[in-house]
C-alpha positions as CSV (number, residue, x, y, z in Angstrom):
1,M,53.2,20.2,49.0
2,Q,52.2,16.9,47.5
3,A,49.0,15.6,46.1
4,A,47.2,12.7,47.6
5,N,48.7,9.2,46.9
6,S,45.4,7.6,45.8
7,R,44.7,8.1,42.2
8,P,41.2,8.0,40.4
9,T,40.8,5.5,37.6
10,L,41.4,6.5,34.0
11,Q,37.7,6.3,33.4
12,G,37.1,8.5,36.4
13,V,39.6,11.0,35.1
14,E,37.9,11.1,31.7
15,M,34.6,11.7,33.3
16,E,36.0,14.6,35.4
17,H,37.6,16.2,32.2
18,A,34.1,15.9,30.6
19,L,32.6,17.4,33.7
20,K,34.8,20.4,33.5
21,A,34.1,20.8,29.7
22,A,30.3,20.6,30.4
23,Y,30.6,23.2,33.1
24,A,32.4,25.6,30.6
25,L,29.6,25.0,28.1
26,Q,26.9,25.5,30.7
27,N,28.7,28.6,32.0
28,E,28.1,30.1,28.7
29,G,24.3,30.1,29.5
30,R,23.2,27.2,27.3
31,V,22.1,23.7,27.4
32,W,24.7,21.2,26.0
33,H,24.7,17.9,24.1
34,S,27.2,15.1,23.7
35,V,28.3,16.5,20.4
36,D,29.4,19.6,22.3
37,L,31.4,17.5,24.7
38,A,32.9,15.7,21.6
39,R,33.9,19.1,20.1
40,S,35.3,20.5,23.4
41,L,37.3,17.4,24.4
42,G,38.3,16.3,20.7
43,L,36.7,12.9,21.3
44,P,34.9,10.6,18.8
45,G,31.0,11.2,19.0
46,A,30.3,7.8,20.3
47,L,32.7,7.9,23.2
48,A,31.4,11.4,24.1
49,E,27.8,10.0,24.1
50,N,28.9,7.2,26.5
51,I,30.5,9.7,28.8
52,A,27.5,11.9,28.8
53,R,25.5,9.0,29.7
54,A,27.8,8.2,32.5
55,L,27.6,11.7,33.9
56,V,23.8,11.2,34.0
57,A,24.3,7.7,35.6
58,T,26.4,9.2,38.4
59,G,24.1,12.0,39.1
60,W,26.4,14.7,37.9
61,A,24.1,15.5,35.0
62,E,20.5,15.5,34.1
63,E,18.7,15.1,30.7
64,S,15.7,17.0,29.6
65,K,12.9,15.6,27.5
66,S,14.2,17.6,24.6
67,G,17.6,15.7,24.9
68,G,19.5,18.8,26.2
69,M,21.6,18.2,29.2
70,R,22.6,20.3,32.4
71,L,24.9,19.6,35.3
72,S,23.2,18.7,38.7
73,E,24.0,20.8,41.6
74,T,26.3,18.0,42.7
75,G,28.1,17.8,39.3
76,A,28.5,21.7,39.1
77,A,29.9,21.7,42.6
78,R,32.5,19.0,41.7
79,A,33.4,20.9,38.4
80,V,34.1,24.0,40.4
81,E,36.2,22.0,42.9
82,L,38.3,20.6,40.0
83,I,38.8,24.0,38.4
84,R,39.8,25.5,41.7
85,A,42.3,22.7,42.3
86,H,43.8,23.0,38.9
87,R,44.3,26.8,39.2
88,L,45.7,26.6,42.7
89,W,48.1,23.9,41.6
90,E,49.2,25.9,38.6
91,L,50.0,29.0,40.9
92,Y,51.8,26.6,43.3
93,L,53.9,25.1,40.5
94,V,55.0,28.4,39.3
95,D,55.6,30.2,42.6
96,R,56.9,27.3,44.8
97,E,58.4,24.9,42.3
98,G,59.7,27.4,39.7
99,M,58.0,25.9,36.7
100,S,57.5,28.0,33.7
101,L,54.1,29.3,32.7
102,D,53.8,27.1,29.7
103,A,54.7,24.0,31.6
104,V,52.4,23.8,34.5
105,H,49.0,22.9,32.7
106,T,49.7,19.3,32.2
107,E,51.0,18.8,35.7
108,A,48.2,20.7,37.3
109,D,45.8,18.6,35.2
110,R,47.1,15.5,36.8
111,R,47.2,16.9,40.4
112,E,43.7,18.3,40.3
113,H,42.2,14.8,40.3
114,E,44.4,13.5,43.2
115,I,44.0,16.1,45.9
116,T,41.4,15.6,48.7
117,P,39.0,18.5,49.8
118,E,41.1,18.9,53.0
119,E,44.4,19.1,51.2
120,L,42.8,21.6,48.8
121,E,41.9,24.0,51.5
122,K,45.4,23.5,53.1
123,L,46.8,24.5,49.6
124,D,44.6,27.5,49.3
125,T,45.7,28.7,52.8
126,E,49.3,28.0,52.1
127,L,49.2,30.2,48.8
128,G,47.3,33.0,50.8
129,H,43.8,32.6,49.3
130,P,45.0,34.0,45.8
131,A,42.4,35.4,43.4
132,W,44.2,34.7,40.2
133,D,46.2,31.8,38.7
134,P,49.4,32.6,36.7
135,H,47.6,32.6,33.3
136,G,45.1,35.2,34.6
137,H,42.2,32.9,35.3
138,V,40.0,33.7,38.4
139,I,40.5,31.1,41.3
140,P,36.9,30.5,42.6
141,A,36.4,30.7,46.3
142,S,35.2,27.4,47.9
143,G,31.6,26.8,47.2
144,S,31.2,29.5,44.7
145,R,30.7,29.5,40.9
146,V,33.4,30.2,38.4
147,P,33.0,33.8,37.0
148,S,33.0,34.6,33.3
149,P,36.7,35.3,32.1
150,A,37.9,38.9,32.0
151,G,38.9,40.7,28.9
152,R,38.4,40.4,25.1
153,S,40.7,38.7,22.7
154,L,43.5,40.8,21.2
155,S,42.6,39.8,17.7
156,A,39.1,41.4,18.2
157,V,40.1,44.7,19.7
158,A,43.5,45.6,18.3
159,I,43.7,49.1,16.7
160,P,46.8,50.8,15.9
161,G,47.9,53.2,18.6
162,S,45.8,51.6,21.3
163,R,47.3,50.7,24.6
164,L,46.0,47.4,26.3
165,R,46.8,45.4,29.4
166,I,47.0,41.6,29.1
167,V,44.7,40.1,31.7
168,R,44.6,36.5,30.5
169,L,46.4,33.9,28.3
170,D,44.7,30.7,27.2
171,D,46.6,27.8,28.7
172,E,45.6,25.6,25.8
173,P,47.1,24.6,23.2
174,V,50.3,24.3,25.2
175,E,52.4,24.8,22.1
176,L,51.0,28.2,21.4
177,L,51.3,29.2,25.1
178,A,54.8,28.3,25.0
179,Q,55.3,30.7,21.9
180,L,53.5,33.5,23.9
181,V,55.7,33.0,26.8
182,A,58.8,33.0,24.7
183,L,57.8,36.4,23.4
184,G,57.6,37.7,26.9
185,L,53.7,38.1,27.0
186,R,52.1,37.4,30.4
187,P,49.1,38.8,32.4
188,G,49.7,42.2,33.9
189,I,51.9,43.8,31.2
190,D,50.9,46.8,29.1
191,I,51.2,46.7,25.3
192,E,50.8,49.2,22.5
193,I,49.5,48.2,19.1
194,L,51.9,49.5,16.4
195,S,50.4,48.2,13.2
196,L,48.0,45.7,11.6
197,E,49.2,43.7,8.6
198,S,47.6,41.0,6.4
199,N,48.3,38.0,8.9
200,L,49.9,39.6,11.9
201,L,50.0,42.6,14.1
202,R,53.0,44.2,15.8
203,L,52.9,45.3,19.3
204,R,55.3,46.9,21.6
205,W,55.8,46.3,25.4
206,E,58.6,48.3,27.1
207,E,61.4,48.4,24.5
208,T,60.4,45.2,22.8
209,V,58.5,45.0,19.5
210,V,56.8,41.7,18.9
211,P,55.1,40.3,15.7
212,L,52.1,38.3,16.6
213,S,49.8,36.2,14.2
214,Y,46.1,36.9,14.4
215,N,45.6,33.2,15.5
216,A,48.1,33.6,18.4
217,A,46.3,37.0,19.2
218,G,43.1,35.2,19.5
219,H,44.5,33.5,22.6
220,V,45.7,36.7,24.4
221,F,42.8,38.6,26.4
222,V,43.2,42.3,27.0
223,V,41.4,45.4,28.6
224,P,42.0,49.0,27.7
225,V,44.7,50.8,29.7
226,T,43.2,53.7,31.7
227,A,45.0,56.8,32.9
228,Q,45.3,55.3,36.4
229,P,46.8,51.9,36.9
230,I,44.3,49.1,37.6
231,P,45.2,46.4,40.1
232,M,44.7,42.9,38.6
233,G,42.2,42.1,41.4
234,E,39.9,44.9,40.2
235,L,39.7,44.0,36.4
């Protein structure tokens, strides 16, 4: 399946990236400011301020008298559509085009801005209306909000002897994701914590022992393993 041929302008792509960042901030239950966008996107403060103003001008965001900002209903809907498109494309690229887990984020980032609503529904149908992308992020249904991510970071809950199931990997930074994939870590596998050391932890899955830095473990999200297996869709 191919994305639409018409491409948004660079300015439009920057706006939509900012829109997704603002949605993530708002999904944490707080009002956001341009400085939050700057931090999330790694942009200079002045540029983030301009983008925030542009979001207001397009009707995607609204500013309160106190200076805080929130997405409008239209802006939030477009953000969810972009997130949904991104995650569907990631699954498509892994399942249908055989791309590795650490390679799909950049390509999905490009395609999410090009697909039309009609093509997005066709892609969802073609993939069988999946609930999860290959990194373990929920794929929201059309018209719904994006739920809060599942699991807690491995660095926060690792205790020697505990058994945990990986439910999600951060897809950024890509370089770190590549390291996690190279170690064989992925959503759905069960791990056992063997030991904690000064700057790393050692974990085992199947017959493999993996050393993992605390920084990397902060990008791996897990839930406790129960006596009975839990399907990914019920986590």
